[in-house]
N, C-alpha and C positions, 0 to 999 in steps of 0.2 A: 419524430422529435426527440432531441436528448435534453434530459433534464437531470441535474446532480441535487440531490437534496444533502445537506448539511444536518446532523442530528448528534443528540448525547444518547448515553446508553441507555437513559431511562426512557427514551421512545420506544417502547417494547415492539410494536407495529414495524418501525424502520430497523430496527435491528434484528427482529427475526427474519425479514428479508437478506439483510447482510450475512447474517450466521448461516444461513441457508446456503448462498454461495461459498462461503468460506469452509463450510462443511465439505462440500463437492471437491473443492481445488485442493485446499490442505489436507482434509483427512482422509478423503475417499481417493483422492487421485496420487498426492505425494506421500500418504501415509505418516503424516505428522500426529502425534499422540495428542489426543483431545485436551489432555491437561497443561500441554504446552500451546496449543492454539488458542484457548480464551483465558487469557489474562491481560492486566490491566484496563479493562472494558471501560470501568468507572472514570478512569483519569484520561481517555482519549477522546478526540474530536473524530467521529465517523463520517463517512460519507456512501451514499447509494447512488449508481449512475442508473437512470431509468431510461430506457429507449422504448417510444410508444408506449410509455406506461410500465413496461416490463423491466424487472431489475435483471442487471447485465454486467455489474461490476461493483466492486466496493473497495475503500480503502479507509485508513484512517491515520492520524497522527498523535503524537503525545510529547509534552516536554519531559524532558530527562536533565540529569546534571550537565550532560554533554551539550544540549541544545535541541532541537526540535528533529526528533525521529519519525519519520513516515515508515509505515507499516502496513501489513496486510492487505496489499494491493492484490485483488483476485478478479480474474475475468474467466468464466468458465469456458472449457475448450471450443466451444461451438461458435463462440463471440470473440476469440482471439483473432489479431491480425486485421481487425477491422476498423482500428484508430481509437475504439474505446478507451482504452488504458492510457492513452495520451491526453485524450481530453480529460478525463479524470486526474491525472498527473498535474496537468496543467491548471486546473481548478485548485488542487491542494496547494500548488506551489504558489498560486495568486495569494492565496489565503494566509499562508505561513511567512511569506518573504518579508512583509511589513512588520514582522515581530523582531526585525534585526538579530536573530540569532543563529548559530551555525545551524545547517540543515543537513542531516544525514540519514543514512539508510542501511540496511545488511540487505544486498542484492543477491540473489542466487545466481551463482556462477553462469548460469543459462541467459540470465537476463542482464549481465554486464554492460554488454554493446547499446543494451537499448538505453540504459541510465547515462552511458558516456554521450550519448547524441542528445540526453537532456541536461549535460551539463554538471554531472555528477563524476569525480574521479576515485578511484581505487585507493584507499590507504592502509598500508599493512600487509599481511599475508593472507591468502586462502583460510578459511577455516569453517569449522562445521558447526550448524545449529539446526537441530530438530532433525538430525540424521542427512541433511542436506548441504551441498558445500555453499559458501556463500565469501561475498568480499565486503567489506565496510567500505561504502563509498559517501563522499562528502561533496555537497553541493559548491561548485565554484563558478560565479556568473562568468568569468571569462574562459570556463572549461579547460583550464590549465591548474 
């Protein structure tokens, strides 16, 4: 059974579980500096996807001057390509679309096609963030 919990940074129990996933994916696997990985925590709305009670994926969003920025989508490698990231993205989108603000993210180049299928389109040129190549992508309901 899949359950998604939305929480604030102040929920130390859920944040610790999400932080463990992010540490594994971003710091250990992708070599992102820890100082870059943990920022804006207090201003973000966080999510933790549990499968049969076990933490499997995490994400967050926060409001910026440019709109709603989706961030820190992380699924540890043993649980990738099982649809968990899609379930989590759909839940986050369900929560942020009603806010009526532009929705965007910085997609790692390897994930661009995934986000294209979800209705995001690349804007601008490829750039580097935390040592990883990215594209800014903006949600467009029509996919164009």
